[in-house]
N, C-alpha and C positions, 0 to 999 in steps of 0.2 A: 661275847656277842658280836655278830657281824652286821654290818649295815646293809640294808636292802637298797638295791638300785631303784631308780625311778620307775623302770618297767615292772619290776617285781612289786613295787608298791601299788601301781595301777592294777596289776593282776589280782593282788590280794584284796584291794578295795572293791573290785568287781564281784568277788565272791561273797562279800558281806551282805547279809539280808537287809533290805530296805525297810522303811516303816510300814510299807504296804504288804510285807511278807514275801516279796520277790526280790530278784537281783537289783542292785543299785542302778545298774545301767538300763534296766528294762523300763520302757515307758508305755508298754501296752496296757490298756485298761480292759481289753476284751478281744475276742476273736472277730476280725473284720468280716463284713458281709461278703466280700469278694472271696473269702476262703470257705464260707458256709454254703453259698449258693451252688457252686459246682458239685460239692459233695452231696447236697440234697437232691440235685438233679440226677446224679448217678444212682443214688439209693432208690429213688422213685422209678427210674428206668429199669433197674435190676428187678425190683418187685413186680413191675408190669410184665416183664418178659418171663420171669420165673414162675409167676402165679399159675399159668396154664400147665406148666410142667409138673408143679406140685399137685395140681388137681388130677392130672393123668395118673400119677403114682398112687394117690388115694383111691381113685375110682377103679384102678386095676384090681383092687382087693375086694370089690363088691360083686354080688350076684346081680342078675337082671332086676330082681325086685328091690334090692337095696340101692341100686343105682339111682332110682327116682324117688325113693322114700326116706333116705337118710341124708343128713347134712353133707354138703359138698366136701368139706375137709374133715372127713372122719373115715376111719378104717372099716372095712367090711370083713366078711368071714369066708370069702371064696377065692382067695388069691391062687392057691394051689389048683383048685378045680378049674379056674380060668386058664391057667398055663397049660394044664393037661389037655383041655378042650381045644386050646389054640393050636398046639402042635399036632393034635389029632385031626384038625379040620382039613377036609379034602384029602384024606389019606396022607397026611404029613406034608401038605402043600406049603404051609407056612415056613417050614425049615428050608424047603427048596427056594422059596421067594427070598428068604433071608440070605441064603447063599448067593443068589443072583445079585442082590444088592452089594454084598461084599466083593463079588467079582467085578461088577461094573465100577465100583468106587475105587478099589485098590489098583486094579489094572489101569483104569482110566487116569487116576491121579498120578501113578508112577510114570506112565507114558507122557502125560501132560507136563510133568516136572522136567523130564529129560528133554523134551522138545523145547520147552520154555527156556531151559538153561542154555542150550545151544544157540537158539535164535536170539535171546537177550544178550548173550555174550558177544555174538557176532555184530549185532547192531551197536553195542556200546564200544567195542574195541577196534572196529575196522571202519574205514571210509571207502565207499564204493559207489559206483554210479547207480542211481535209483534209490539210494537210502532214504532220501527225504520223502519220496512217494510212498515207500514202504511204511515209514513212520506215520504219515498222514492216514494211510489205510488202517494201520494198527490202532491209532486213536479212534478212528471212526468205528472200528469193530468193538472197541471197549465201550463206546457210548451207545452203540446200537443194542436195543433190547433183544435178548436171545429168543423171545417168543416170536419175533418177526421172522426168524430163520427156520422155525420148526417145519412149516409147511413146505417151503422150497427144498429143505433137506430131505423131507419124506419123498417128494416127487423125484429128486435125483437118485435116491437109494432105490426107489421102486423101478426106475428105468434100468439100473444096473443089477437088479436082482438081489439087493442086500437088505431090503425092507423085511421086517419080521425076523431078523437075525440078531445075534449078539453084536455084530459089527455096526449095525444101525444105531446102537446106543453108545458104543465105545468110541467110534471115530469122531463124532462131534465133541466128545469130552477130552480127546487126546490133544487137540490143538485149539487153544483158547487165546484170544487176543489179550485178555487181562493177565493171564499167566506170563505171556511173553513180555508184556509191558512191565510187569512187576520185576521180572528177572533183569530187564534192561535198566530199570532205575537202580536196582540194587548193585548191578555190575558197575554202573557209572559212579556210584557213591563209594564203593568198597574196594575196587581194584585199581591200584596205581599203575599207570602206563609204564613207568620206569622199570617196574619189576618184570613186566612182560618183555620189554626191550632188552633187559639184561639176559633173560632166558633165550631170546633169539640170538643175541651175540654169542652166547655159550654154545650155540648150535642146536638148540632144542627145536623140534618141529612144532607146527601150530597145533596139531592134535595132542602131542605130548604136553605142550604148554597148557592147553585147556584142561587136560586130564589131571596134570600134576599140580598146577597152580590155580587155574580158574575154578574148577569144581570145589576144592577145599575152601577157597575164600568165599564162594557163593553158597556154601552149605546152609548158613542160617536163613538166607532168603529162600533157598530151595525147600527147606522144611516148612516155611510159611506157605509157599505155593502148594506143596503137597497137602497141607492141612486144609487150605481153602478149597482146593479142587476135590478133595475127598468129601468134605461136607456138602459141597455143591452137587456132586454126583450122588451122594447118599440121599439127599433131599429132592433130587430131580424127579418130577412127576410128569410134566407136559411132554418131554421128548419121548420117554418110553411109552407113554399112553398113546401117542400118535404113531410111533414106529411099530409097536408090537401088537399082535393079535393072538399069539399063542400064550395061554396062561402059564406054560412051563418056563417061559422066558421073562415073566413079569418080575420086576423088583418089588420090594415091600411096600413102596408108596402106592403103586397101582393096585396091588392086591388088597390093601386095606381100603382103598376107595371103592373097590368092588364089594367088599364086605359091608361097608356102610350103606351102599345102594340097596343091598338085599336086606338091610336091617329093618325096613318097614314091614316086610312079611315075616321075618324071623328075628324077633327082638333080642334073642340071645347073641346075635352077631354084634350088637353094640358093645357088649362087655368084651367080646373077643377082639374087636377092633381096638378098644381102649387098651387092653392087655398087650396087643401087638404094638401099639404106639409106645407103651412103656418099655417094652423089650428093644424097640428100635432106637430109643434115646440112649441106651447104655453104651453101645459101641462108639457113638459120636462123642460122648463125654469122656470115655476112656482114651480115645485117640487125641482129643484136645489136651488132656492132662499129660499124657506121655510125651507128645511132640512138643508141647510147651516147655516141658522140662529140658528136653534135648536142645531146644532152641535157645534157652537161657544159658545152658552150659556152653554152647557154641559161641554165643556172644561173649561170654567171659573169657574163653580160651582165645578168641580172636583178639580181644583187647590186651591180653597178656603178651601175645606174640608181637 
């Protein structure tokens, strides 16, 4: 037999069950309210935001008659008929509008991510004259509601002949104060100045330093910026509604609004609009799941490095 040290004795005694059925060192009599309340709030918020989404998917399976006569959260019998009618509407107009939404969202989000990366990196890593004024203007742009800029932007684009074009929707989404500020905050928090100074000492140019060191270290933040900009552009309604008059340029948000407006005289359009909303939700969910996965992998690899 060997003698246990005092540390081993304490460890073994901590593993013994107490009279109340738990560890001897445990003094908890129950879960505190401070732990239950946040979880309850999160669950209620999730149910509140997900309930309309669940209703959309249930209603997309119903015909016009079933939509108003069956329980809200019950399946119908017309899912395939609704999808066929949706993509046949206006000679395949829904597919064109869906493609326009992908074009506006992906191109706008990619351009916004690149512009935000360059601007945020420069503001975080360099000191130059006028930087304070730029930061004040940037914060003002973040706090300013985008709805207040829609009419001035339309007037400017109309004067230069870009209204009712793809550019009138893309340009305002390419440069966003929120994306630049988010890239600035992430660059300040994640990029050590010593590493950049070491690259300069080794003879690396500023462009090469940004491309080889800055962008890889900013990648988790850039994925977040791309995801937020994609969702914002995909859900954008007011800007294309003001800028565009040609139905061939409409995104899916404006086209479904037009369908709902005509639903009073053509009730079948209600079911088509609901089916279109269900189809429009799928790409957003897919992008969130895919990019969230890569974002987590980037965070893990960054921590290991």
